[in-house]
N, C-alpha and C positions, 0 to 999 in steps of 0.2 A: 756192423759190416758182416756180411755172411762169410762162412768158412771158405767157400769156393773162391771168392774174390781175394780173401786174405792169403790163401795158398798161392794163388796166381801171382800176387804181388811179391811174395817172398822168393818165388822161383826166379822171377825176372831180376830181382835185386841181386841175387847171387851170380847170375849170369853176367851182370854188368861188372861186378867186382873183379872179374877175371877177363874183361873184355879187350877189344882191340883198340887202336890208337885214335879212331874217330868214329862218330856216330854212323857214318855210312858203312863202316866195317862190321857193324853189328847185324847187318843183314844176314839172314840164315842162308841165303843163296837159293839155288835150285833144289827144292824139296824132293825132286825125283832123282837126284844124284845118288848113285849107288855107294859111293865112298866119301868119307870125310876127308878133309885136307891132310890128315895124318895117316890115311890109308885104312882107317877103321870104317865100319858101317855107319851111315848117317842115321841118327835117331829119327823115327817117324812118329813116335808118341811121347807123351810126357814121361811115362814110365821108363822108356828107353833113354830119354834125356837124363833122368835121375840116376840111372845106372852109370852112364858115361860120366856124368857130373861128379858122382862120388869118387870114381877112379881118378879123375883129373884134379878134383879138389884135394884129395889125399897127396897127390904128387906135387901140386903147384901151390896150393893155398894154405894147407894145414900148418906148415912151418910157422907162419906168421899169425894166422887167425885161429889156431887150435884145431885139433882133430875133429871136433864137433862144431866148429864155427863159434865157439864160446868166447873167443878173443884171448889175447895174451898181453904181456907188457909191451909188445912190439906193434900190435894191431888191434883195432876195436872188434867187438863181437858182431857177427852176422846173423846169429840165431838168438832169439829171445827178445822179440819186439816189446813184450810186456816188461822187460827188464832194461830197456833203453837201447837195444840194438838198432842201428840205422836211424838215428834221430833225424827229425826234420832239419834242424839247424846243424851246421858243422861244429864239431868240438873245438874248443879254443886251442890254437896252435896246430890244427889239423891241416893236411894238404888240401882237403876239399874246401871249396869256397861257395858252392851252390847248395840250395835246399834239395832234400830228397822227398819230393811230393809223390812222384810216380815211380814205378819200377823202371821205366825208361830213363829217368833221371839217374838212378843208381847205375844202370847199365852204361850210360854215357861216361860217368866218372870212372867206372871200373875199366872200361875199354881204353881210356886215355892214360890210366895210371897203374894198372895191375897186370901182371905182378910187378912190383916196384922196380925190380932189377931188369925187367924186360917187357915193358908195356907193349901190348899188341902182338905178343909172340905166340899166342894160341890161335887156333882157327875159330871162326865165328861159331861153328857147331859146339866147340868145347866151351866157349864163354857162355852160350845159352844153356848148355847142359849143367854147368856149375851153378847157374842161377836156379835151375830146376831142382838140383840137389838141395840147395839151401832152402828153397820153398818147402820141399818135402821134409827137411829137418825141422822146419817150423810147424809141421803138421798140416801143410797145405798140399792139396792135390788138384790137378787140372784135368779137365776132360779133353783138352786139346794140347798140342805141342806149344811150348812157349816160343813166341816170335817177337820181333820188334813191334809189330802192329798191336799184338796183344799187350805187350808191356806198356805201351802208351796209354792204354785204357785202364790200367790198374793203379789205383791210389794206395799208397802204403798206409795200412791201418795204424791209427794212433790211439 
């Protein structure tokens, strides 16, 4: 699998991990909007998503998944696909019941379940930005903004 596709996949995966409560909520909305739901600027590029995602990941996800997405005793790793992060099959005893084939699969799970104390509490832009940040943390960069449509086309590398 080429590096571009692998990076795209990781980005989408992270976005899903911090997604909203249903797959329709993962829509990035009007890309021409000037402000995100939280009042910040809406990212228009992958790089801008990574920046917003890093800030949001640190605030919302790092407590459970570790400051670098390495995982903790409370939550699995999101970074390190070659070391078992985001496996195809759910771990035994995990909340997840579906396979992670595409980045969109990861996003669907994340939106419905993350953060665990307040699923769906972030804006769609923040969820996609978190996925972009995680893709970047896995060494993947995209030439376009991560969107639900892009996520559906990205298979998680195994």
